[in-house]
C-alpha positions as CSV (number, residue, x, y, z in Angstrom):
1,X,-41.1,-13.5,-57.4
2,X,-43.0,-13.4,-54.1
3,X,-43.8,-10.0,-52.6
4,X,-41.5,-10.6,-49.6
5,X,-38.5,-10.7,-51.8
6,X,-39.2,-7.7,-54.1
7,X,-36.1,-5.5,-54.6
8,X,-36.3,-1.8,-53.9
9,X,-36.3,-1.2,-57.7
10,X,-39.8,-2.7,-57.9
11,X,-41.1,0.3,-56.0
12,X,-41.3,4.0,-56.9
13,X,-41.6,7.1,-54.8
14,X,-44.1,9.5,-56.2
15,X,-43.9,12.5,-54.0
16,X,-44.5,11.0,-50.5
17,X,-46.4,7.9,-51.9
18,X,-44.6,4.6,-52.2
19,X,-46.0,2.8,-55.2
20,X,-45.6,-0.5,-57.0
21,X,-46.6,0.1,-60.6
22,X,-49.8,2.2,-60.4
23,X,-50.7,0.9,-57.0
24,X,-50.1,3.2,-54.0
25,X,-48.9,1.1,-51.1
26,X,-48.3,3.6,-48.3
27,X,-47.8,7.4,-47.7
28,X,-45.4,9.4,-45.7
29,X,-47.1,12.2,-43.7
30,X,-45.4,15.0,-41.8
31,X,-46.0,15.1,-38.1
32,X,-48.2,18.0,-36.9
33,X,-46.0,19.0,-33.9
34,X,-42.7,18.4,-35.6
35,X,-43.0,19.1,-39.4
36,X,-39.4,17.9,-40.2
37,X,-40.4,14.5,-38.8
38,X,-42.6,12.0,-40.6
39,X,-44.9,9.0,-40.0
40,X,-45.9,6.1,-42.4
41,X,-49.6,6.0,-43.1
42,X,-50.9,2.6,-44.0
43,X,-53.9,1.8,-46.2
44,X,-56.1,1.1,-43.1
45,X,-55.3,4.6,-41.7
46,X,-52.9,3.5,-39.0
47,X,-49.7,5.6,-38.6
48,X,-46.3,4.6,-37.5
49,X,-44.1,6.2,-34.8
50,X,-42.2,9.3,-35.5
51,X,-39.0,9.2,-37.6
52,X,-36.9,11.4,-39.9
53,X,-37.6,11.2,-43.7
54,X,-34.7,9.0,-44.5
55,X,-35.6,6.4,-41.9
56,X,-39.3,6.5,-42.9
57,X,-38.4,5.9,-46.6
58,X,-36.1,3.0,-45.6
59,X,-38.7,1.4,-43.4
60,X,-41.3,2.0,-46.1
61,X,-39.7,-0.6,-48.4
62,X,-39.9,-3.3,-45.7
63,X,-43.4,-2.3,-44.7
64,X,-44.6,-2.3,-48.4
65,X,-43.2,-5.8,-48.9
66,X,-45.0,-7.0,-45.8
67,X,-48.3,-5.4,-46.9
68,X,-48.0,-7.0,-50.3
69,X,-47.1,-10.4,-48.9
70,X,-50.1,-10.3,-46.5
71,X,-52.4,-9.4,-49.3
72,X,-51.0,-12.4,-51.3
73,X,-51.2,-14.6,-48.2
74,X,-47.4,-15.2,-48.2
75,X,-46.2,-13.3,-45.2
76,X,-42.5,-13.9,-44.6
77,X,-42.6,-13.9,-40.8
78,X,-42.1,-17.3,-39.3
79,X,-41.4,-16.4,-35.7
80,X,-38.3,-15.6,-33.8
81,X,-35.4,-18.0,-33.5
82,X,-33.8,-18.5,-30.2
83,X,-30.2,-19.6,-29.7
84,X,-30.1,-22.4,-27.2
């Protein structure tokens, strides 16, 4: 199965780390100014915009699939479709 189609059950939350097997994909970090809000920290150190914990976890699955697809050179994005 390609990485872009992995079900949520293929991932596990270990504390604030989203993992696939033993591989850590990304981490949720609390914001310094608003400790009840979180950001997604990516392997390259970049952090996402602010969101609540539930939203960050939900977005984390999609972001993890994209990161795995990019590492396997099978990114699912094929551009936007326009209705004409």
